[in-house]
C-alpha positions in Angstrom: -67.3 4.8 74.8 -63.7 5.2 75.9 -63.4 9.0 75.4 -66.9 9.9 76.4 -67.8 11.5 79.7 -71.0 11.2 81.5 -72.7 14.0 83.4 -75.1 13.5 86.2 -78.5 15.0 85.7 -81.9 15.0 87.4 -85.5 14.6 86.3 -85.8 18.4 86.7 -82.9 18.8 84.2 -84.6 16.2 81.9 -87.6 18.5 81.8 -85.3 21.5 80.8 -83.7 19.4 78.0 -87.2 18.3 76.9 -88.3 22.0 76.6 -85.1 22.7 74.6 -85.9 19.8 72.3 -89.4 20.9 71.8 -88.3 24.5 71.0 -85.6 23.3 68.6 -88.1 21.1 66.8 -90.6 24.0 66.6 -88.0 26.2 65.0 -87.0 23.3 62.6 -90.7 22.9 61.5 -91.1 26.6 61.1 -88.0 27.1 59.1 -88.5 24.2 56.7 -89.4 25.0 53.1 -90.2 22.3 50.6 -88.5 24.5 47.9 -85.1 24.1 49.6 -82.6 26.8 50.1 -81.1 28.1 53.4 -84.3 27.4 55.2 -83.8 23.6 54.8 -80.3 23.9 56.2 -81.5 25.9 59.3 -84.4 23.4 59.7 -82.0 20.5 59.6 -79.6 22.1 62.1 -82.4 22.7 64.5 -83.7 19.1 64.0 -80.2 17.8 65.0 -80.2 20.0 68.1 -83.8 18.8 68.9 -82.7 15.2 68.7 -79.6 15.7 70.9 -81.7 17.5 73.5 -84.3 14.8 73.4 -81.7 12.1 73.9 -80.3 14.1 76.9 -83.8 14.3 78.4 -84.5 10.6 77.9 -81.1 9.6 79.5 -81.5 12.0 82.4 -85.0 10.7 83.1 -84.1 7.0 82.9 -80.5 6.9 84.0 -79.8 10.1 85.9 -76.9 10.7 83.5 -76.4 12.0 80.0 -73.6 11.7 77.5 -71.0 14.4 77.5 -68.1 14.3 75.0 -66.9 15.4 71.6 -68.1 12.3 69.7 -71.9 12.7 69.3 -72.1 9.2 67.8 -71.2 7.9 71.3 -74.3 9.7 72.6 -76.4 7.5 70.3 -74.6 4.4 71.7 -75.3 5.7 75.3 -79.0 6.3 74.4 -79.3 2.8 73.1 -77.7 1.4 76.2 -79.9 3.3 78.5 -83.2 2.5 76.6 -82.4 -0.9 75.2 -83.9 0.5 71.9 -81.5 0.1 69.0 -84.1 1.9 66.7 -84.0 5.0 68.9 -80.2 5.0 68.9 -80.2 4.6 65.1 -82.5 7.6 64.8 -80.1 9.7 66.8 -77.1 8.4 64.8 -78.9 9.3 61.5 -79.7 12.8 62.8 -76.0 13.2 63.8 -75.0 12.3 60.3 -76.8 15.5 59.2 -74.9 17.7 61.7 -71.9 18.5 59.6 -73.8 19.6 56.6 -76.4 21.5 58.6 -74.0 23.3 61.0 -70.8 23.7 59.0 -71.7 23.0 55.3 -71.2 25.5 52.5 -74.2 24.1 50.5 -77.8 24.0 51.5 -79.3 20.8 52.7 -81.8 19.3 50.3 -85.4 19.4 51.2 -85.7 15.6 51.3 -82.9 15.3 53.8 -84.3 18.1 55.9 -87.7 16.4 56.0 -86.0 13.1 57.1 -84.1 15.0 59.9 -87.3 16.6 61.2 -89.1 13.2 61.1 -86.3 11.6 63.2 -86.3 14.6 65.6 -90.1 14.3 66.0 -89.7 10.6 67.0 -87.0 11.4 69.6 -89.0 14.3 71.1 -92.1 12.1 71.3 -90.2 9.4 73.2 -88.7 12.1 75.5 -92.2 13.4 76.2 -93.2 9.9 77.2 -90.2 9.2 79.4 -90.0 12.6 81.2 -92.8 12.8 83.6 
């Protein structure tokens, strides 16, 4: 994580990021449409934001620090280091792989990919709920 920066954070800030994660996830689930179209792109974009916010919440709660930097993939590495859970880090990495298409793409994200993004976001938010007391 040579170019990454860390930012100190508290349990109170972990709660704020958890709330953000839950809200992004709620919007993702609301926006999703199995027929595809712009709804799936918006759902995927919000799922990515939910996953990132959940990772911040987890790291703030467990380490008192969250990843800050331009490379979101390093946030996944940091999450894995903080939790010791490679599966959790992989879920965040896979969500981040959807970011470009969802936030900057010119074509709509396919429903199957949006569904996968929401599933990963749900798992990260569930862990954040468990870790943030």
